[in-house]
C-alpha positions in Angstrom: 90.1 20.0 -116.9 90.3 22.2 -120.0 87.9 24.8 -118.5 90.1 25.4 -115.4 93.2 25.8 -117.6 91.4 28.4 -119.8 90.4 30.3 -116.7 93.9 30.3 -115.4 95.3 31.6 -118.7 92.8 34.4 -118.7 93.7 35.4 -115.1 97.4 35.4 -115.9 96.9 37.7 -118.9 94.6 40.1 -117.1 97.0 40.4 -114.2 99.9 41.6 -116.3 98.1 44.2 -118.5 99.4 47.7 -118.6 97.1 50.4 -117.2 94.9 51.8 -119.9 94.3 55.6 -120.4 91.1 56.8 -118.8 88.9 59.8 -119.8 86.0 61.7 -118.4 82.6 60.6 -119.8 81.4 64.2 -119.7 84.1 66.2 -121.4 86.5 63.4 -122.6 89.4 65.0 -120.7 92.3 62.8 -119.5 92.5 64.8 -116.3 90.3 62.4 -114.3 91.6 61.0 -111.1 90.5 58.3 -108.7 88.7 60.0 -105.8 87.9 57.1 -103.5 87.9 53.4 -103.4 86.4 51.3 -100.6 87.0 47.6 -101.3 83.9 46.1 -102.9 82.1 49.4 -103.5 82.5 51.1 -107.0 85.5 53.4 -107.4 84.6 57.1 -107.6 86.4 59.4 -110.0 86.7 63.2 -110.2 87.4 65.2 -113.3 89.6 68.2 -112.7 88.4 70.0 -115.9 84.6 69.8 -115.7 84.0 68.7 -112.1 82.4 65.4 -113.0 82.2 62.9 -110.0 81.0 59.4 -110.5 81.9 55.7 -110.9 81.8 55.7 -114.7 84.9 56.5 -116.9 85.9 55.9 -120.5 88.8 53.5 -121.0 90.9 53.3 -124.2 91.5 49.7 -125.3 94.4 48.9 -127.6 93.4 47.7 -131.0 94.4 44.2 -132.1 97.4 44.1 -134.4 95.9 41.5 -136.6 95.0 42.7 -140.1 91.6 41.7 -141.5 91.7 39.1 -144.2 90.7 40.3 -147.6 88.1 38.1 -149.4 
C-alpha cells in the first residue's frame, strides 16, 4: 500500500513542524494574537496594532535550502 505509506509520512512531517511566524493581513504587523478557537470553526485572530479581527492571517514559510540548478 504505497499510498498509505505516503500519507503516513506526510502526517509525521506535519506533526513535528515548528510554529511559523504569523502577520496581520491588513498592516503586516507580527502583533497578531489568537482571539478564539472553537473546535471545527475557523480560528479568529486579533491584531493589536490596527485592530483587525478575522480568520485570515499571513504565515511565513521557510524557503527550501536547495539551490536551483544552472542550465
